C-alpha positions in Angstrom: -121.0 162.7 -81.7 -117.7 161.0 -83.1 -117.0 164.1 -84.7 -116.9 166.1 -81.7 -114.6 163.0 -79.9 -112.3 163.3 -82.9 -112.0 167.4 -82.7 -111.4 167.0 -78.8 -108.5 164.3 -79.0 -106.6 166.0 -82.0 -106.5 169.6 -80.0 -105.2 167.4 -76.7 -102.7 165.7 -79.1 -101.7 168.9 -80.6 -101.3 170.5 -77.3 -99.1 167.6 -76.2 -97.0 168.1 -79.2 -96.5 171.8 -78.0 -95.8 171.2 -75.0 -93.0 168.9 -75.4 -89.3 170.6 -74.9 -86.1 169.4 -75.5 -83.3 170.1 -72.9 -79.9 169.1 -74.1 -77.5 167.4 -72.0 -75.3 170.1 -71.4 -78.0 172.1 -70.1 -80.6 172.5 -67.5 -84.1 173.9 -67.5 -86.1 175.7 -65.2 -89.9 175.3 -65.0 -92.0 177.9 -63.9 -95.9 177.4 -63.4 -97.9 180.7 -63.0 -94.7 182.6 -63.0 -93.7 180.9 -59.8 -90.6 178.5 -59.9 -91.7 175.0 -59.9 -88.3 172.9 -60.3 -85.3 171.9 -62.6 -85.9 170.0 -65.6 -83.3 167.1 -66.3 -81.9 166.5 -70.0 -84.3 164.7 -72.4 -88.0 165.6 -73.7 -90.0 167.2 -71.2 -93.5 168.5 -70.9 -94.3 172.4 -70.5 -97.7 173.3 -70.5 -98.8 176.2 -72.8 -100.4 179.7 -70.9 -99.8 178.1 -67.5 -96.3 177.1 -67.7 -92.9 178.5 -69.1 -89.2 177.4 -69.1 -85.8 178.8 -69.3 -82.4 176.7 -70.6 -79.3 176.9 -68.4 -75.5 176.4 -70.6 -73.7 174.0 -68.1 -70.3 174.4 -70.1 -67.5 176.2 -69.2 -67.6 180.0 -70.6 -64.8 182.3 -71.3 -65.2 186.1 -70.9 -62.7 188.0 -72.3 -62.0 191.2 -69.9 -61.4 194.0 -72.1 -57.9 196.3 -71.1 -58.8 198.0 -67.5 -56.6 201.0 -66.8 -54.9 200.7 -63.2 -52.5 201.9 -60.9 -49.9 199.7 -59.2 -48.9 200.3 -55.3 -45.8 202.1 -56.5 -47.9 204.6 -58.6 -47.3 203.2 -62.0 -50.1 203.1 -64.7 -50.8 199.7 -66.6 -53.3 198.7 -68.5 -54.1 195.0 -68.2 -56.5 192.6 -70.2 -57.4 188.9 -69.0 -60.0 186.0 -69.5 -61.8 184.3 -67.0 -63.0 180.7 -67.3 -66.0 179.8 -65.2 -69.0 177.2 -65.0 -73.0 177.1 -63.9 -73.0 175.0 -60.8 -76.7 175.5 -59.4 -78.7 176.8 -62.5 -81.5 177.8 -60.5 -79.4 180.4 -58.7 -77.6 181.7 -61.9 -81.5 182.7 -63.2 -83.1 183.6 -60.1 -80.4 185.4 -58.4 -78.9 187.7 -60.9 -80.4 189.2 -63.9 -78.0 188.5 -66.2 -75.0 186.3 -64.9 -72.9 187.0 -68.1 -72.8 190.9 -67.8 -72.5 190.5 -64.2 -69.3 188.3 -64.2 -67.7 190.4 -67.0 -68.3 193.5 -64.6 -67.2 191.9 -61.4 -64.0 190.9 -63.0 -63.2 194.3 -64.4 -63.6 196.0 -61.0 -61.7 193.1 -59.2 -58.8 193.2 -61.5 -58.2 196.7 -61.1 -58.2 196.2 -57.0 -56.0 193.4 -57.4 -53.5 195.3 -59.7 -53.5 198.3 -57.2 -52.6 196.0 -54.5 -48.8 195.0 -55.8 -46.0 196.6 -57.4 -45.0 196.6 -60.8 -42.1 194.3 -60.5 -44.5 191.9 -58.3 -46.8 192.1 -61.0 -44.4 191.4 -63.8 -43.0 188.6 -62.0 -45.5 186.7 -60.1 -48.2 186.9 -62.7 -49.6 183.7 -61.6 -50.1 184.6 -58.2 -51.8 187.8 -59.3 -54.0 185.9 -61.5 -54.9 183.3 -58.4 -55.4 186.0 -56.4 -58.1 187.5 -58.7 -60.2 184.3 -59.3 -60.3 183.8 -55.3 -62.0 187.1 -55.2 -64.4 186.6 -58.4 -65.4 183.2 -57.1 -66.3 184.0 -53.5 -68.3 187.3 -54.9 -70.2 185.1 -57.4 -70.9 182.1 -55.3 -74.7 183.5 -54.4 -74.8 183.1 -57.8 -74.2 179.7 -58.4 -71.0 180.1 -60.3 -67.8 179.1 -60.1 -64.7 180.7 -61.6 -62.4 177.7 -62.7 -59.4 180.0 -63.8 -58.1 183.6 -64.3 -55.4 184.1 -67.0 -53.7 187.8 -67.5 -53.0 188.0 -71.1 -51.1 191.3 -71.5 -49.7 193.8 -69.1 -49.1 197.1 -71.2 -46.8 199.5 -69.9 -46.1 203.3 -70.6 -43.3 203.7 -73.2 -41.6 206.3 -70.7 -41.4 203.1 -68.1 -40.1 200.8 -71.2 -37.3 202.9 -71.7 -36.6 202.8 -67.9 -36.5 199.1 -67.7 -34.6 198.4 -70.9 -31.7 200.8 -69.2 -32.1 198.9 -65.8 -32.0 195.6 -67.8 -28.9 196.7 -69.5 -27.2 197.9 -66.2 -27.8 194.9 -64.6 -26.5 193.0 -67.6 -22.9 195.2 -67.6 -23.0 194.8 -63.9 -22.9 190.9 -63.9 -20.3 191.1 -67.1 -18.0 192.9 -64.9 -18.2 190.7 -62.1 -17.7 187.4 -64.1 -14.7 188.9 -65.8 -13.4 190.0 -62.4 -14.0 186.9 -60.9 -12.3 185.1 -64.1 -8.8 187.5 -64.0 -8.7 186.6 -60.1 -8.8 182.6 -61.1 -6.5 183.3 -63.6 -4.2 185.1 -61.4 -4.3 181.8 -58.7 -3.6 179.5 -61.4 -0.6 181.4 -63.0 0.8 181.8 -59.4 0.6 177.9 -58.9 2.3 177.2 -62.3 5.0 180.1 -61.8 5.7 177.7 -58.2 5.5 174.3 -59.8 7.9 176.1 -62.9 10.4 177.7 -60.3 10.4 174.4 -58.2 11.8 172.0 -61.1 15.2 172.4 -62.7 15.1 173.1 -66.5 11.0 173.1 -66.3 11.1 177.0 -67.5 13.4 176.4 -70.2 10.8 173.4 -71.4 7.9 175.3 -71.2 10.0 178.2 -73.2 10.7 175.7 -76.0 7.2 174.2 -76.0 5.9 177.8 -76.4 8.2 178.3 -79.4 7.3 175.2 -80.7 3.4 176.1 -80.6 3.5 179.6 -82.3 6.3 178.1 -85.3 3.5 176.5 -87.2 2.0 179.8 -88.2 4.9 181.2 -90.8 3.4 184.8 -90.4 4.4 185.1 -87.2 8.2 186.6 -86.5 10.0 185.3 -83.6 12.2 186.8 -81.2 14.1 184.8 -79.0 16.3 186.3 -76.2 19.5 184.4 -75.8 21.9 185.2 -72.8 24.9 187.6 -73.3 26.8 184.6 -71.8 26.5 182.2 -74.9 27.0 184.9 -77.5 30.2 186.0 -75.7 31.1 182.3 -76.0 30.0 182.1 -80.0 32.6 185.0 -80.4 35.6 182.8 -79.3 34.5 180.7 -82.3 35.5 183.1 -85.0 39.4 183.6 -83.4 42.4 181.8 -84.8 43.2 178.6 -82.8 46.5 179.1 -80.9 49.6 177.9 -83.0 51.4 174.3 -81.3 54.9 174.7 -80.3 57.2 172.5 -82.2 58.7 170.2 -80.6 62.8 170.8 -80.0 
């Protein structure tokens, strides 16, 4: 009799031991009894009776899905290749298991379709310059579509946008032409400012007597420090004629009577 009791106790203890399941802090467990969902299991040790019950664990940490390159056509009919990364998190573990067969695969496929549609609604210039706005638009669409699955999309990042080689050359020529245009405009504006300043300086020099001669002497002094320069100084003709008289004999003095 005692042996039978010991055997029964050992069997009960063995069943209890194999029924203990551990749910980690970052997980939630779904318990099914006779195939029917019977509730969530919080982190810790939980009893799941064999044969009549089974459970499934769901990871609640943030997950990253790498969306492969997607060929799409922009609103202005330019073919581009776009890839992205999606960050999402399970908000309701029961819906993620009961409402969709494989939420990881479902999110990946939904992201690919949404990304192609979103790229087709914008021009190429908008796609390149307003990447954050396009990413937010994709995130909002995916988050709304995956809400019945108990999934919250945190962020969508467009990693790379690849253009055809012909389009790259066209964009390069456009950028070069734009820079040349800006350089010509800046140079013209500089010449206008320089001409205006020179006109003001000329007016100032003309209003002051001797100012032009002083400016000429100052310029000669500035360039005289370099011995390799040859200076040609223009002298008025009247001054040269005055020097010619110095070479002639002085007039004879008349002797007194």
